[in-house]
C-alpha positions as CSV (number, residue, x, y, z in Angstrom):
1,M,-6.2,21.5,-17.2
2,H,-2.5,21.1,-16.7
3,G,-2.2,21.0,-20.5
4,G,-2.4,18.6,-23.4
5,A,-5.8,17.0,-22.8
6,V,-8.5,17.3,-25.5
7,A,-12.0,17.8,-24.3
8,D,-14.7,15.3,-25.4
9,D,-12.3,12.8,-26.9
10,P,-12.3,9.8,-24.5
11,I,-9.6,7.1,-25.0
12,L,-11.1,5.0,-22.1
13,V,-14.8,4.7,-21.2
14,V,-15.9,2.7,-18.1
15,D,-19.7,2.2,-18.4
16,R,-21.7,0.6,-15.6
17,L,-18.9,-1.9,-14.7
18,E,-19.7,-4.5,-12.1
19,K,-17.8,-7.1,-10.1
20,R,-18.9,-9.3,-7.2
21,F,-16.8,-11.5,-4.9
22,G,-19.3,-13.8,-3.2
23,G,-21.8,-11.5,-1.5
24,N,-19.5,-8.5,-1.8
25,R,-20.2,-6.2,-4.7
26,A,-16.7,-4.7,-5.1
27,V,-17.7,-2.6,-8.2
28,D,-21.3,-1.6,-8.5
29,G,-22.1,0.1,-11.8
30,A,-19.1,2.4,-11.9
31,S,-19.0,4.8,-14.9
32,F,-16.3,7.3,-15.9
33,S,-14.1,8.3,-18.9
34,V,-10.5,9.3,-19.4
35,Q,-9.9,12.0,-22.1
36,R,-7.1,11.4,-24.6
37,G,-3.9,13.1,-23.6
38,S,-5.1,13.8,-20.0
39,I,-4.0,12.7,-16.6
40,T,-6.9,11.4,-14.6
41,G,-6.8,10.5,-10.9
42,L,-8.8,7.7,-9.4
43,I,-9.2,7.9,-5.6
44,G,-11.2,6.5,-2.8
45,P,-10.9,4.9,0.6
46,N,-9.9,1.3,1.2
47,G,-12.6,-0.9,-0.1
48,A,-14.0,1.7,-2.5
49,G,-13.5,-0.6,-5.6
50,K,-10.9,1.4,-7.4
51,T,-8.3,-1.3,-7.4
52,T,-10.7,-3.9,-8.6
53,C,-11.9,-1.5,-11.3
54,F,-8.3,-0.9,-12.3
55,Y,-7.6,-4.6,-12.5
56,M,-10.7,-5.2,-14.7
57,I,-9.5,-2.5,-17.1
58,V,-6.1,-4.2,-17.6
59,G,-7.5,-7.7,-17.8
60,L,-6.3,-9.1,-14.5
61,V,-9.9,-9.5,-13.2
62,Q,-12.9,-10.4,-15.3
63,A,-16.0,-8.2,-15.1
64,D,-19.3,-9.7,-14.2
65,Q,-21.0,-6.9,-16.2
66,G,-19.3,-4.7,-18.7
67,R,-17.2,-4.7,-21.9
68,V,-14.0,-3.1,-23.0
69,L,-13.7,-1.6,-26.5
70,I,-10.6,-0.7,-28.4
71,D,-10.3,0.9,-31.9
72,D,-13.8,0.0,-33.0
73,L,-13.0,-3.7,-32.9
74,D,-15.0,-6.1,-30.6
75,V,-12.3,-8.5,-29.3
76,S,-14.5,-9.6,-26.3
77,H,-15.2,-13.3,-25.7
78,Q,-18.0,-12.4,-23.4
79,P,-21.7,-12.0,-24.3
80,M,-23.0,-8.4,-24.5
81,H,-23.6,-7.0,-21.0
82,R,-25.4,-3.8,-20.1
83,G,-22.1,-2.1,-19.0
84,R,-18.9,-1.8,-20.8
85,V,-15.3,-0.5,-20.8
86,T,-13.9,0.9,-24.0
87,F,-10.3,1.8,-24.8
88,A,-9.6,3.8,-28.0
89,G,-13.0,2.7,-29.3
90,R,-12.4,-1.0,-29.0
91,D,-14.2,-3.5,-26.7
92,I,-11.5,-5.4,-24.8
93,T,-13.6,-7.0,-22.1
94,G,-12.5,-10.5,-21.3
95,Q,-9.1,-10.2,-23.0
96,P,-6.0,-11.3,-21.1
97,S,-3.6,-8.7,-19.9
98,H,-0.9,-9.5,-22.5
99,R,-3.4,-8.8,-25.4
100,I,-4.5,-5.5,-23.7
101,F,-0.8,-4.6,-23.4
102,R,-0.4,-5.0,-27.2
103,H,-3.2,-2.6,-27.8
104,G,-1.2,0.1,-26.1
105,L,-2.7,0.0,-22.6
106,V,0.1,-0.5,-20.1
107,R,0.2,-0.6,-16.3
108,T,2.8,-0.2,-13.6
109,F,2.9,-2.0,-10.3
110,Q,2.6,-0.5,-6.8
111,I,5.5,-2.8,-5.8
112,P,8.1,-2.6,-8.7
113,Q,8.6,-5.9,-10.5
114,E,12.1,-5.4,-11.8
115,L,14.5,-8.4,-12.5
116,G,17.2,-7.7,-9.9
117,R,20.0,-9.7,-11.4
118,M,19.7,-7.8,-14.7
119,T,20.9,-4.3,-15.4
120,V,18.5,-1.4,-15.8
121,I,19.1,-1.3,-19.5
122,E,18.4,-5.1,-19.8
123,N,15.2,-4.7,-17.8
124,L,14.1,-2.1,-20.4
125,M,15.2,-4.1,-23.4
126,L,12.9,-7.0,-22.4
127,V,9.7,-5.0,-22.7
128,P,9.0,-4.7,-26.4
129,A,6.6,-7.5,-27.4
130,G,7.2,-10.0,-30.2
131,Q,11.0,-9.7,-30.4
132,T,12.6,-11.8,-33.1
133,G,15.1,-13.4,-30.7
134,E,12.3,-14.9,-28.7
135,R,11.8,-17.5,-31.4
136,L,14.2,-20.4,-31.0
137,W,15.4,-20.6,-34.7
138,E,15.8,-16.9,-35.4
139,P,19.2,-16.5,-33.7
140,L,20.5,-19.5,-35.7
141,L,18.9,-18.6,-39.1
142,R,19.0,-14.8,-39.0
143,P,21.4,-13.6,-36.3
144,W,21.9,-10.3,-38.1
145,R,18.2,-9.5,-37.7
146,V,18.3,-10.4,-34.0
147,R,21.3,-8.2,-33.5
148,A,19.8,-5.2,-35.4
149,E,16.6,-5.5,-33.3
150,E,18.5,-5.7,-30.0
151,Q,20.5,-2.6,-31.1
152,A,17.3,-0.7,-31.8
153,N,15.9,-1.7,-28.4
154,A,19.1,-0.6,-26.7
155,E,18.9,2.8,-28.4
156,R,15.3,3.2,-27.4
157,A,16.1,2.2,-23.8
158,H,18.9,4.7,-23.6
159,E,16.5,7.4,-25.0
160,V,13.9,6.6,-22.3
161,L,16.5,6.7,-19.5
162,R,17.8,10.1,-20.8
163,Q,14.3,11.4,-20.9
164,M,14.0,10.5,-17.2
165,T,17.6,11.6,-16.4
166,Q,18.4,8.1,-15.3
167,D,20.9,7.2,-18.0
168,H,23.8,7.1,-15.4
169,L,22.1,3.9,-14.0
170,A,21.9,2.0,-17.3
171,L,24.5,-0.6,-16.3
172,E,23.5,-0.8,-12.7
173,P,22.0,-4.1,-11.5
174,A,18.3,-3.4,-10.7
175,A,18.8,-5.1,-7.3
176,N,21.1,-2.2,-6.3
177,L,18.5,0.5,-7.0
178,S,16.8,2.4,-4.1
179,G,13.1,2.2,-3.7
180,G,12.6,5.5,-5.5
181,Q,14.8,4.5,-8.4
182,R,12.8,1.3,-8.8
183,K,9.7,3.4,-9.1
184,L,11.4,5.3,-11.9
185,L,12.5,2.1,-13.5
186,E,8.9,0.9,-13.4
187,L,7.7,4.0,-15.2
188,A,10.6,3.7,-17.7
189,R,9.5,0.1,-18.5
190,A,6.0,1.3,-19.2
191,L,7.4,3.9,-21.7
192,M,9.5,1.2,-23.5
193,A,6.2,-0.2,-24.7
194,T,5.4,3.0,-26.6
195,P,1.9,3.1,-25.0
196,K,-1.2,5.0,-25.8
197,M,-2.1,5.0,-22.1
198,I,-0.4,4.2,-18.9
199,L,-2.2,3.1,-15.7
200,L,-0.2,4.0,-12.6
201,D,-0.8,2.0,-9.4
202,E,0.0,4.2,-6.4
203,P,3.2,5.7,-8.0
204,S,4.1,7.7,-4.9
205,A,3.4,5.0,-2.3
206,G,6.4,4.4,0.0
207,V,8.5,7.2,-1.4
208,N,9.7,10.4,0.3
209,P,8.2,13.8,-0.6
210,T,11.2,14.8,-2.7
211,L,10.9,11.7,-4.9
212,A,7.1,12.1,-5.0
213,Q,7.7,15.6,-6.5
214,R,10.2,14.1,-8.9
215,L,7.7,11.5,-10.1
216,V,5.1,14.2,-10.6
217,D,7.5,16.2,-12.7
218,D,8.5,13.2,-14.7
219,I,4.9,12.2,-15.4
220,L,3.9,15.7,-16.4
221,G,7.0,15.9,-18.6
222,I,6.2,12.6,-20.3
223,R,2.6,13.7,-21.0
224,R,3.9,17.0,-22.4
225,D,6.6,15.4,-24.6
226,T,4.7,12.3,-25.8
227,G,1.0,13.0,-25.4
228,V,0.5,9.7,-23.6
229,T,-2.6,9.4,-21.4
230,F,-2.4,8.5,-17.7
231,L,-4.9,7.0,-15.2
232,V,-3.4,7.2,-11.7
233,I,-4.7,5.4,-8.6
234,G,-3.6,7.2,-5.5
235,H,-4.2,8.0,-1.9
236,D,-1.9,11.1,-1.7
237,M,-4.2,14.0,-2.6
238,D,-1.3,16.4,-2.9
239,V,0.2,14.2,-5.6
240,I,-3.2,13.6,-7.3
241,A,-4.0,17.3,-7.2
242,R,-0.6,18.3,-8.7
243,L,-0.9,15.7,-11.5
244,S,-4.5,15.5,-12.5
245,D,-6.7,17.4,-15.0
246,H,-9.6,15.4,-13.7
247,V,-10.3,13.3,-10.6
248,V,-12.7,10.4,-10.1
249,V,-13.8,9.5,-6.6
250,M,-15.1,6.0,-5.9
251,A,-16.9,4.8,-2.8
252,A,-18.7,1.5,-2.1
253,G,-18.0,0.4,-5.6
254,Q,-19.6,3.4,-7.3
255,V,-18.4,6.8,-8.6
256,L,-19.2,9.3,-5.8
257,T,-18.3,12.4,-7.8
258,Q,-15.7,13.6,-10.3
259,G,-14.4,16.9,-11.6
260,T,-11.2,19.0,-11.4
261,P,-9.0,18.6,-8.4
262,D,-10.3,21.9,-7.0
263,E,-13.9,20.8,-7.4
264,V,-13.3,17.4,-5.7
265,L,-11.3,18.9,-2.9
266,S,-14.0,21.4,-2.2
267,N,-16.8,18.8,-2.2
268,T,-18.1,18.5,1.3
269,E,-19.2,14.9,1.0
270,V,-15.8,13.9,-0.3
271,Q,-14.0,15.8,2.5
272,E,-16.2,14.4,5.3
273,A,-16.5,10.8,4.2
274,Y,-13.5,9.9,2.1
275,L,-10.5,12.3,2.5
276,G,-10.8,13.1,6.2
277,G,-7.8,15.0,7.5
278,Q,-6.1,15.2,4.1
279,V,-8.4,18.0,3.1
280,R,-8.3,21.4,5.0
């Protein structure tokens, strides 16, 4: 491993997850786990089912079969199914994405979703859930409490930007950022939630090799410094191999194989059918 992962201590378990769209079985009994403190890559060709699986984990798509558990509490509104997805021991199947977010499972977007008219620091300060100032009467009745919370959020935001060496952009309108800087802002926003686990959707898509390496270094540094767990969807096997302790390969809605990056890269079936020219 690249370091930090604990063997046999899964924070996320996907167990026989299924999803159909009409006659198309997008995810067909997929099963895998993510170890606490690890970086796990999730790869596969277009149509493999990895994105649908990703969306079911974060609550954007409802599973036909499967549950999601978190911290030993069943918070599912679905009947028991033969498959399940667990996060930190709790069943979160059927939960909306905002509730999953509050359990510490946070996602980024392949296309960054920043608020362009706001500064970088303001984009970060919006992230923490349940802020006092969101309630209409609090700024009128307890303005000092709102100010104190905003100050704490600002300090946390500056800390995150320093961690990513982006503090010089704090007062820059997000609309002025380059594509690569927006990717970094997306990651910084995820960190503002103080997550247990971050799901990264194609973090290196559309960026140049220099920035891709920068993203790899930042993700590895965040895992080293905070112990946060990552699940990374990607097509760039160089990036996945440099990042990951463990790689899961999906095809036709199922898990084809999984193992270390070296084991996956040397798998003949993976090379021939799913990675093509990317593997030498």
